[in-house]
C-alpha positions in Angstrom: 152.2 -87.3 -129.8 150.2 -86.6 -133.0 151.2 -87.8 -136.4 149.7 -84.7 -138.0 152.3 -82.3 -136.5 155.9 -82.0 -137.6 156.9 -80.5 -134.3 155.2 -81.1 -131.0 156.4 -79.6 -127.7 154.7 -80.7 -124.5 155.1 -79.3 -121.0 158.5 -77.8 -121.7 160.5 -76.3 -118.8 163.8 -74.4 -119.3 165.7 -72.9 -116.4 168.7 -70.7 -115.9 170.0 -71.9 -112.6 167.1 -71.6 -110.2 165.1 -69.2 -112.4 162.7 -70.9 -114.8 162.4 -69.0 -118.1 159.9 -71.4 -119.7 157.2 -72.8 -117.6 155.3 -75.8 -119.0 154.9 -74.6 -122.6 153.1 -76.8 -125.1 152.8 -76.0 -128.8 152.7 -77.7 -132.2 153.7 -76.9 -135.8 152.1 -78.8 -138.7 154.0 -79.4 -142.0 153.9 -76.5 -144.4 152.5 -74.0 -142.0 153.7 -70.9 -140.2 153.3 -70.8 -136.4 154.2 -67.7 -134.6 155.0 -67.0 -130.9 154.6 -63.4 -129.9 155.0 -61.7 -126.5 157.0 -59.1 -124.6 160.7 -59.0 -124.1 161.8 -61.4 -121.4 158.8 -63.7 -122.0 161.0 -66.7 -122.9 160.6 -66.7 -126.6 164.2 -67.1 -127.6 164.8 -69.5 -124.8 162.0 -71.7 -126.2 163.7 -71.8 -129.6 167.1 -72.6 -128.1 165.6 -75.5 -126.1 163.8 -76.9 -129.2 167.1 -76.8 -131.1 169.0 -78.5 -128.3 171.1 -75.5 -127.3 169.7 -75.4 -123.8 168.8 -78.3 -121.5 165.1 -78.7 -120.9 162.5 -80.9 -119.2 159.4 -82.0 -121.1 158.7 -83.6 -124.4 160.0 -82.5 -127.8 159.0 -84.6 -130.8 159.9 -84.1 -134.5 158.3 -86.1 -137.3 156.7 -88.3 -134.6 159.9 -89.3 -132.9 161.3 -87.9 -129.6 164.3 -85.7 -130.1 164.7 -84.1 -126.6 167.8 -86.1 -125.8 169.5 -85.6 -129.2 172.5 -83.3 -129.7 172.1 -80.2 -131.9 173.9 -81.8 -134.9 171.4 -84.8 -134.9 168.5 -82.4 -134.9 170.0 -80.5 -137.8 170.4 -83.8 -139.7 166.7 -84.6 -139.1 165.6 -81.3 -140.6 165.5 -78.6 -137.9 167.3 -75.4 -138.6 167.6 -72.2 -136.4 168.1 -68.7 -137.8 169.2 -66.9 -134.7 168.3 -63.3 -133.8 171.9 -62.0 -134.3 172.2 -64.0 -137.7 175.7 -65.1 -136.7 177.2 -64.7 -140.2 180.9 -65.0 -140.9 181.6 -61.3 -141.7 185.1 -61.9 -143.2 183.8 -64.6 -145.6 181.9 -64.1 -148.9 178.2 -64.5 -149.4 178.9 -67.7 -151.3 181.2 -69.1 -148.6 178.5 -68.4 -145.9 176.0 -70.3 -148.0 178.3 -73.2 -148.4 178.6 -73.5 -144.6 174.9 -74.0 -144.4 175.3 -77.3 -146.2 178.1 -78.7 -144.1 176.1 -81.9 -143.4 175.2 -82.6 -147.0 177.4 -84.3 -149.7 178.9 -81.9 -152.2 177.0 -83.1 -155.3 174.7 -81.8 -158.0 171.8 -81.6 -155.6 173.9 -79.2 -153.5 174.6 -77.0 -156.5 170.9 -77.0 -157.4 169.9 -75.9 -153.8 172.4 -73.0 -154.0 170.9 -72.0 -157.4 167.5 -72.1 -155.8 168.6 -69.9 -153.0 170.1 -67.4 -155.5 166.8 -67.5 -157.4 164.9 -66.7 -154.2 167.3 -64.0 -153.2 168.6 -62.2 -156.4 170.5 -59.7 -154.3 172.6 -62.4 -152.9 173.4 -63.7 -156.4 174.6 -60.2 -157.3 176.8 -60.1 -154.2 178.0 -63.6 -154.1 181.7 -62.6 -153.9 181.1 -59.7 -151.5 182.1 -60.1 -147.8 179.1 -60.7 -145.6 180.2 -58.0 -143.2 179.7 -55.3 -145.9 176.0 -56.2 -146.6 173.1 -54.1 -145.5 170.9 -55.3 -142.6 168.2 -56.6 -144.9 170.8 -58.4 -147.1 172.4 -60.0 -144.0 168.9 -61.3 -143.0 168.5 -62.7 -146.5 171.9 -64.4 -146.2 171.0 -65.9 -142.9 167.7 -67.3 -144.4 169.6 -68.5 -147.5 172.2 -70.3 -145.4 169.5 -72.1 -143.4 167.8 -73.2 -146.7 171.1 -74.8 -147.8 170.5 -77.5 -145.3 167.1 -78.3 -146.9 165.3 -78.0 -143.6 161.8 -79.4 -142.9 161.3 -76.9 -140.0 162.8 -73.4 -139.8 163.1 -71.8 -136.4 163.2 -68.0 -137.0 164.2 -65.7 -134.1 163.2 -62.1 -134.6 163.9 -61.9 -138.4 162.7 -58.2 -138.5 165.0 -57.0 -135.8 166.7 -53.7 -136.6 165.3 -53.5 -140.2 163.6 -50.6 -141.9 159.8 -51.0 -142.5 160.2 -51.5 -146.2 162.7 -54.2 -145.7 160.6 -55.8 -143.0 157.8 -56.2 -145.6 160.2 -57.8 -148.0 161.5 -60.3 -145.4 158.0 -61.3 -144.4 157.0 -61.7 -148.0 159.9 -64.1 -148.4 158.9 -66.0 -145.2 155.4 -66.4 -146.6 156.8 -67.8 -149.9 158.7 -70.4 -148.0 155.4 -71.9 -146.7 154.4 -72.6 -150.3 157.6 -74.7 -150.7 156.4 -77.0 -148.0 158.8 -75.8 -145.2 157.2 -75.4 -141.7 158.2 -72.3 -139.8 158.1 -71.5 -136.1 158.5 -67.7 -136.0 159.5 -65.7 -132.9 158.7 -62.1 -133.5 158.4 -58.8 -131.7 156.5 -57.3 -134.6 153.2 -58.9 -133.7 151.2 -57.3 -136.4 153.5 -58.6 -139.2 153.8 -62.0 -137.6 150.0 -62.5 -137.3 149.5 -61.4 -140.8 151.8 -64.1 -142.2 151.2 -66.9 -139.7 148.5 -69.6 -139.7 148.4 -70.1 -136.0 149.8 -68.2 -133.0 150.8 -68.4 -129.3 151.1 -65.5 -127.0 153.9 -66.1 -124.4 153.9 -64.2 -121.2 156.2 -64.8 -118.2 157.3 -68.1 -119.7 153.8 -69.5 -120.2 151.3 -69.6 -123.0 148.6 -67.0 -122.2 146.5 -67.2 -125.3 146.6 -69.4 -128.5 144.5 -69.7 -131.6 144.3 -69.0 -135.3 146.3 -65.9 -136.2 143.2 -64.1 -137.6 141.4 -64.7 -134.3 144.4 -63.5 -132.2 144.5 -60.3 -134.3 141.0 -59.6 -133.3 141.4 -60.5 -129.6 141.0 -57.4 -127.4 143.8 -58.3 -125.1 146.3 -59.0 -128.0 145.2 -55.9 -129.9 145.7 -53.6 -126.9 149.0 -55.2 -125.7 150.8 -56.0 -128.9 149.1 -54.3 -131.9 148.9 -50.8 -130.5 145.1 -50.5 -130.8 141.9 -51.5 -129.1 140.0 -54.2 -130.9 136.4 -53.2 -131.8 133.7 -54.6 -129.6 131.7 -57.4 -131.2 128.4 -56.3 -132.7 125.3 -57.4 -131.0 123.0 -59.6 -132.9 
């Protein structure tokens, strides 16, 4: 495994009974970079994240910060700096915004550093600060996604695994969420982004993988993938222009 990547996955296989959903996937995420995985529904994208997080059994190699983590339980992976923001956000609807944030820091000591992290989250998400006493279940879809991201940041992750952060959101809110995701890169957090909105994902990411039928079909710099004729036709709703002849 390379010392230059924060996360390395090699030849990963994940099965549901006799059906393999992920078939020998290899990928990497460097520190402070956004890597996206795009592809159709049923391609194995969410399954891939669940296996990396330790929520599903898998075969293959998963290394984090140069050390193998494939045999570690979820809580140990969280302690090392991995954090998953699931597709359904999984907030506690009957609890306040502030209480939901506190739950994101359950593995940290309650000290001044924790208060500082919470204040940083409120600084990044002013709407959450305005609604800190409001029940999570009464928030809008965009606000719930912000709360899910903020709760994840409370654990001070080194790598965020984001599963469909734009799901069910209006276009204007999607742009806001992706702007927030881009700003996280500047803070040094690495992000592995699973996203159906391929256009938005490739615009914000540094590198991308196209997952089809559980396998990596194409990979490369996001700008290159955005110009790939196959990617453009299948996932961006357009046909890429033919390269000009010299």
